[in-house]
C-alpha positions, 0 to 999 in steps of 0.5 A: 523494528517491532515498533513498526511491525506493531504500527503496521498491524494497526492498520492491516486489512483484508479488504480494498480500501477507499484511499491510500493504500499499501501491499508489503510483499507477504501480500498484507495490505495496509489501509492508510485511508483512515489517516487524514493525510495517508501515505504522508502520514504513515511515513512520519509514524514510521520514520520512513520514505516513499522510497525506502519502502519501494525499494523493500518492495512494498507496492503503494497506491491510490484506489481513490486517485487510481494509481498503482505505484510498483517496486522493481518487482512485485510478489506473487502474494502481491500480484494476488492482492493487487488483481482485486485492487485493480477489479476495484478501481476500474478503468484509468488506473494509472501505473507507474 
């Protein structure tokens, strides 16, 4: 698991990025827009899938494509970060 945590740390950011992102349950944001294939490339790096990360409570979003995919419940830390991301994206955001 330490290896996954090291990978996560390389993508941590305090700013809303333009493109693929994750917001972890503890409020950490990951900027995956630096990867050519965003989320898909990240899943390969950590040997996981979108469904598995969603089950762990990870919130998936893409500020360029204007979509948010929420887990069943979001934490207060995620809600605070999501508020910033929603302001960044503006109108017409698709929420799943």
